[in-house]
N, C-alpha and C positions, 0 to 999 in steps of 0.2 A: 412232402416229406423233407425233413431237415437232414442234410448230409453230415456224417461224422467227421470230426477233425482228424487229420493224420499228420505224422511227422516222421522225419528221418533222423534217428537219434544215434549219437556215437560215431558219426562218420569220421574215419581216420584213414591215413595212408601209411603203407609200410615204410615209405621214405618221402619226405617233403622236398628233398634235394638229391634226387637220383642222378646217376651218370647217364649219358646218352646210351640208348639201347637196353637200359636196365628195366626189368619188369617191376611195375609198382601195383601193389595189391591194395584196393580200396574196399573197406568193409564197414558195416554198421547195421542198424536195425530199422525196419519199417514198422511203425506202430500206429494204432487207432485208439482214440479217446473214448472210453466208456463213461457217458455222463451219469448213469445211474450209480455205478460203483466208484466213480471219481478216480479212475486210474487209466494208465496207458497199457493196452494189451498188444501182443504181437499181431502182425497182419501179414498174410501171404499175398503177394501181389507182383505185378510186372513192373520192373523199374528200367530206366534208361540212363546210360552214361553219356554225358556231353563234355566235350573238351573245347574250350573257347567258343561255346555256343553252337558247335557242330555235334550232331548225334553220332556217337561211335558205336554203341552196341546196346542190345537189349539183354536183360537177364532177369532173374526172379528171386524173391526172398523165399526162405523155407517156411515151414510151419511155425517156427519160432520167431519169424520176422527177420532172421539173420540173412545177410547177403554178403557175397564177396565177388569182386570183379577185378580182373587184371588188365593193365594197359601198359604198352611200351611207348616211351617217348624217344624220338630219334633226333630232335632238333633242339639245341641248347637255348632255352628262353623260359620266361615265366608263363605258366598256363593257369587258366581258371577252369577247374574241374567241378562239374555238378552231377549229382545223382537226383533224378527226377522221378516222381510218381504221378501219373495222370489222373488218378482217382478212379472211381467206378460209380455205379448208380447209387451206392450207399455211402461213398466216402469222397472227401474233398482231395484235390490235388496238393502236393507238397514238394519241396526240394531242399537240398542242402548243398553247400559248396565248400571247396577247399582250394588253396593255391598251392601249386607245385612249381619249383624252379629247377629245371634240368641243367646240370653243369657239365662242362667239358672235363676230361680227365685231368687236365692241368689245374683247373679251378678246384676239383675234388681233392687233389693232392695238397693244394695250398690250404684249403680249409682243414684237412686232416692235420697238417703240420701245425697250424695255429692251435688247434684243439690239444695236440700233444704238448706244445709249449706251455699252454695255460694249465694243463694238468700237472705238469712238472713244477711250475711256479707254485701252485697251491700245495702240493705235496711238500715242497721245501719249506714253505711258510708254516705248515703244520708241524714239521720236524723241529724247526727253529722255536716255535711256541712251546713244544713239549720239552725241548732241552732247557729253555729259560724257566719253565715251570719247575722242572726237576732241580735246577740250580738253586732256585729261590727256596725250595722246600728243604734241601740238604745243607745249604750254606747260609743259613740265616743266622 
């Protein structure tokens, strides 16, 4: 018997750059390929969360294949996070990964400050462009 292909689709994190101690929610969909209908269908199954190759917890997808799992990172560094499905008698195993970089509070404030400055510069450039456009329209 040929095992059906599976995949973890749409894996994403609530924050890819959380602060230390911040809960991160990972979510996505477990799907199985239907060869006859040529489509991906939801799959209810047991999944595992791995952080840097170490199994952290077991959880399951619902009837729609959707899953959510939370994890808290306490050490500032870059992590490789994987969600794995071991397969079953009828389905193949699959996995999906995402990188998460945990920041200290100081790093987080620095990133927020840079983002605010960048936003301010973009806003000022847009206002300057608008004023120049209005000037050229009315004083031509």
